[in-house]
Structure formats: structure tokens, C-alpha cells
C-alpha positions in Angstrom: 12.5 -28.8 24.6 15.2 -28.0 27.1 18.8 -27.2 26.7 21.7 -26.1 29.0 21.9 -22.4 29.7 18.8 -21.0 28.1 15.6 -22.9 28.0 13.0 -22.5 25.4 9.5 -24.0 26.3 6.8 -24.1 23.5 3.5 -23.3 25.0 1.3 -22.4 21.9 2.1 -21.5 18.4 2.3 -17.7 19.1 3.6 -17.9 22.6 7.1 -18.8 23.8 8.7 -18.9 27.3 12.3 -18.0 27.6 14.1 -18.9 30.7 17.6 -17.8 31.5 19.9 -15.3 33.1 19.6 -14.4 36.8 16.0 -15.1 37.1 13.2 -16.6 35.1 11.6 -14.2 32.7 8.3 -14.5 30.8 8.5 -13.1 27.3 5.5 -13.9 25.2 5.6 -12.4 21.7 2.8 -10.1 22.5 4.6 -9.1 25.7 7.6 -8.2 23.7 5.7 -6.1 21.3 4.1 -4.4 24.4 7.5 -3.7 25.6 8.6 -2.0 22.5 5.4 0.1 22.4 6.1 1.2 26.0 9.8 2.2 25.1 8.4 4.2 22.1 5.9 5.9 24.3 8.7 6.7 26.9 10.8 8.3 24.2 7.9 10.3 22.8 6.4 11.6 25.9 9.3 11.8 28.3 12.3 12.3 25.9 14.4 10.6 28.4 16.6 8.4 26.2 20.3 9.1 26.3 23.2 7.7 24.2 21.7 4.5 23.4 20.0 3.7 26.7 17.4 5.0 29.3 17.7 6.9 32.6 17.2 5.2 35.8 13.7 6.7 36.3 12.7 5.7 32.8 13.6 2.0 33.5 11.4 2.1 36.6 8.5 3.7 34.7 8.7 1.1 31.8 9.0 -1.8 34.3 5.9 -0.7 36.2 3.9 0.0 33.0 4.9 -3.4 31.3 4.1 -5.3 34.6 0.7 -3.7 34.8 -0.1 -4.3 31.1 1.3 -7.8 30.9 0.1 -8.9 34.3 3.5 -10.2 35.0 6.0 -8.7 37.5 9.0 -8.1 35.5 12.5 -7.2 37.2 14.5 -4.3 36.0 17.2 -6.8 34.9 14.8 -8.8 32.8 13.7 -5.7 30.9 17.3 -4.6 30.4 18.4 -7.9 29.1 15.4 -7.8 26.6 16.4 -4.3 25.6 20.0 -5.4 24.8 18.7 -8.4 23.0 16.3 -6.4 20.8 19.2 -3.6 20.2 21.6 -6.6 19.0 18.8 -7.8 16.8 18.4 -4.5 15.2 22.1 -4.1 14.9 22.4 -7.3 13.0 19.5 -6.4 10.7 21.1 -3.2 9.7 24.3 -4.7 9.0 22.6 -7.4 7.0 20.7 -4.8 4.9 24.0 -2.8 4.3 25.9 -5.9 3.1 23.1 -7.1 0.8 22.3 -3.7 -0.7 18.8 -3.8 1.0 17.6 -0.8 3.0 14.7 0.0 5.4 12.2 2.7 4.5 11.1 4.1 7.9 8.3 6.3 6.3 6.7 3.4 4.6 7.7 0.6 6.9 8.9 -1.5 4.1 12.3 -3.0 2.8 13.8 -1.4 -0.3 16.5 -2.5 -2.6 18.6 -0.7 -5.1 18.2 -1.4 -8.9 21.8 -2.7 -8.9 20.7 -5.4 -6.4 18.0 -6.6 -8.8 20.3 -6.4 -11.8 22.7 -8.8 -10.0 19.9 -11.2 -9.2 18.9 -11.3 -12.9 22.5 -12.0 -14.0 22.8 -14.8 -11.4 19.5 -16.4 -12.3 19.5 -17.5 -16.1 15.7 -18.1 -16.1 15.0 -14.8 -14.7 17.3 -13.3 -17.2 15.7 -15.0 -20.1 12.2 -14.2 -18.8 13.1 -10.4 -18.6 14.4 -10.6 -22.1 11.4 -12.1 -23.5 8.8 -10.1 -21.5 10.4 -6.8 -20.7 12.4 -6.1 -23.8 10.0 -7.7 -26.4 6.6 -7.0 -25.0 6.7 -4.0 -22.8 9.6 -2.0 -24.0 8.4 0.9 -26.2 4.8 0.4 -25.4 3.0 3.8 -25.0 1.9 4.3 -21.4 -1.7 5.3 -22.7 -2.1 1.7 -23.8 -2.4 0.8 -20.2 -4.9 3.5 -19.4 -6.9 2.3 -22.3 -6.9 -1.3 -20.8 -8.1 0.1 -17.3 -10.9 1.9 -19.1 -12.2 -1.3 -20.4 -11.9 -3.1 -17.1 -13.6 -0.2 -15.3 -16.5 -0.4 -17.9 -16.8 -4.1 -16.9 -16.9 -3.1 -13.3 -19.7 -0.6 -13.9 -21.6 -3.3 -15.8 -21.3 -5.8 -13.0 -22.6 -3.3 -10.6 -25.5 -2.4 -12.8 -26.6 -6.1 -12.9 -27.1 -6.0 -9.2 -26.4 -9.7 -8.6 -25.5 -10.8 -5.1 -22.0 -9.7 -4.4 -21.7 -7.7 -7.6 -21.3 -4.4 -5.9 -18.2 -5.7 -4.1 -16.7 -7.1 -7.1 -17.5 -4.1 -9.4 -16.2 -1.8 -6.8 -12.9 -3.6 -6.8 -12.6 -3.6 -10.5 -13.3 0.3 -10.5 -10.9 0.9 -7.7 -8.1 -1.0 -9.1 -8.5 0.8 -12.4 -8.5 4.3 -10.7 -5.3 3.3 -9.1 -3.7 2.2 -12.3 -4.8 5.5 -14.1 -3.6 7.8 -11.5 -0.3 5.9 -11.1 0.3 6.1 -15.0 -1.0 9.6 -15.3 1.9 11.2 -13.6 4.7 9.7 -15.7 2.7 10.0 -18.9 2.2 13.8 -18.4 6.1 14.3 -17.9 6.9 12.2 -20.9 4.3 14.0 -23.4 4.7 17.6 -22.0 8.1 17.7 -20.1 9.0 19.0 -16.8 9.1 22.7 -17.4 5.4 23.4 -16.6 4.7 20.0 -14.9 3.2 21.5 -11.8 0.5 23.4 -14.0 -0.1 20.4 -16.1 -0.5 18.0 -13.1 -3.0 20.5 -11.5 -5.1 20.4 -14.8 -5.1 16.8 -15.0 -6.4 16.4 -11.4 -9.3 18.7 -12.2 -11.1 15.5 -13.3 -11.6 14.6 -9.6 -13.9 17.6 -8.7 -15.4 17.7 -12.1 -16.1 14.1 -12.3 -17.6 14.2 -8.8 -19.8 17.2 -9.6 -21.0 15.8 -13.0 -21.5 12.0 -12.2 -22.2 12.0 -8.5 -24.0 15.4 -8.0 -25.9 15.9 -11.2 -26.2 12.6 -13.0 -26.7 10.3 -9.9 -28.7 12.7 -8.1 -31.0 13.4 -11.1 -31.7 9.7 -11.8 -32.2 8.9 -8.1 -34.9 11.6 -7.7 -36.5 10.3 -11.0 -36.8 6.8 -9.5 -37.7 7.8 -5.9 -41.1 8.0 -4.5 -42.4 10.7 -2.2 -42.5 10.1 1.5 -44.9 11.4 4.1 -42.5 14.0 5.3 -42.4 15.7 1.9 -39.1 14.1 0.8 -38.4 11.2 -1.4 -36.7 8.0 -1.1 -35.5 5.0 -3.4 -34.5 1.6 -2.4 -33.2 -1.2 -4.7 -31.1 -1.8 -7.6 -33.1 0.2 -10.1 -32.1 3.6 -8.3 -28.7 3.8 -9.8 -28.7 1.1 -12.5 -29.0 3.6 -15.3 -26.2 5.7 -13.7 -23.8 2.6 -13.8 -24.7 2.0 -17.5 -24.0 5.6 -18.4 -20.6 5.6 -16.7 -19.8 2.3 -18.4 -20.5 4.0 -21.8 -18.4 6.9 -20.6 -15.5 4.5 -20.0 -15.9 3.0 -23.5 -15.6 6.5 -24.8 -12.6 7.2 -22.7 -11.1 3.9 -24.1 -11.6 5.1 -27.6 -9.8 8.5 -26.8 -6.8 6.4 -25.1 -6.4 4.3 -28.2 -6.3 7.4 -30.3 -3.6 8.7 -28.0 -1.6 5.4 -28.3 -1.7 5.7 -32.0 -0.4 9.3 -31.8 2.2 8.7 -29.4 3.6 5.3 -30.6 6.5 6.9 -32.6 7.3 9.2 -29.4 7.5 6.2 -27.1 9.6 4.1 -29.7 12.1 7.0 -29.8 12.2 7.1 -26.0 12.9 3.4 -25.7 15.5 3.7 -28.4 17.4 6.5 -26.6 17.3 4.3 -23.3 18.6 1.1 -25.1 
């Protein structure tokens, strides 16, 4: 497709040639990304950026590096034009974020939005507002957090049972179940501890809570799994032992699923005992 002024020629789905300015310039998307990486390297290694632009020697180094990596001889004018284009795009993006209430988290590399923005979206969209009223206010509000940990215990027990079955692909499926449940538990554990015990001694309480990591690793991985592995293993010529097959850890997975069921029972007990507390917390927030 050709137009007056700048010309955009489609070569492939991911590659695009832009022609314009004083001389023709080849800017594939991968070359543009490469140019950004080179600029970042220049700033980190040489520290040569001044007041929104680069020094003369920096432009020469970046042009030489880009031409060598991209295998295309770029002119200094072409890389300066691309630099200005990228800077303009960045300025427009920041302006759009500021106007819409959206921000950019450099640490996480994600777009963030204030709660006020979501509130506006809920008010504008009647269906979303109705869904929120039914789902959030009636089903979730006032629900004790330990209920979610109890649910994760059941799913985790299912994951261990799947791994104990040793069917094709069961190790992958079971690992996903168990991993997701671990994430749910540790995400909820932080807020649950603060709600039940307050923030005065939160650091001490949190450190006590995470003791389950080394203790669980020692009891289940070191003692339990090691003992049953040795019991199922056969002696080798070198004086050691070896075990191959699903039977090596099947009983370990079964015992861990039983432990999850016991944990589920304790979580349900905690739900019952904290139901009134969470009802008061929700009432104070309403």
C-alpha cells in the first residue's frame, strides 16, 4: 500500500518497512526492539544521556552497533528520527494514562488503575453494576477468608490423588492443582493473619506462619518421602539403592492428600469460629 509522503509496505505479518524522510529507512519490528535495547545498554554502560537526548559519540556507537546487529547500514539521521518517533509515542502514552486514570508500574511492567476508575466503569455499565451487586455484595461480602483456604485444601488433595494414580500426564495435572492451591493459600494467609490478630505483632505472627515451609519440607520431603522411597527401593551393585516407577511415591501422595483433608477440617472449624468476626468487619465497611 503506497501513499504520498511516507510509504508503508507490508512484507510479512510481523515485518514492516517504513520509507520516508531524507533517505529510505528499514525498520522491522525486531530492529526497532533491537534499537531500544541498544539505547538501554548505552544508558546503563556509558551513562551518556543528557537532557532527553544522547551525545554525539553515543549516536555514533549506537548506529554502529545497530547496523552490525541488524545487518543493515543505518544513517545517523534515521536512528535520530526513530528516537524522536519513539519519544513521541511514549509521551502520548503517558498523557493517555494520566487522562484515563491508568498508570504504568515500572517494577512489574504492568498497567495499573486506581479504584476510582473501576468505580466509574461500574457506574457507567449497568450490567456490570448488577453483576457486582449480586456476586460481590451477596455471595462474597462477609465470607470468612479461611473458607477459601478450606476450598484450596480440597483441590490440593485432589491434586495429590491425581499424582498417586500415575496416569499419563497425571504428574503435570496434579502439579498444577497443587501449585495453584499453594499460591491461593499464601495469598490469603497474609490478609487473614492481619484480620485475626491485628498489625501490632504482625511481623512475628507472619514469621511463625511461614515456619510451615521448612517444617513441611523436612517432614514430608525429608522424612516421609525419603523413608518410603528407601522402603520401595532395591539395592544396587555399588551398595546404594534405587527405585523407579509410580510405586516409589504413591503412598507419599496418598498420605499428603489425607493431610490436606485434615487441614480442610481445621479450616472449616476456623470458618465457623470466625464467621461473626467477618460479619462485623463487613458491616463496618458497608
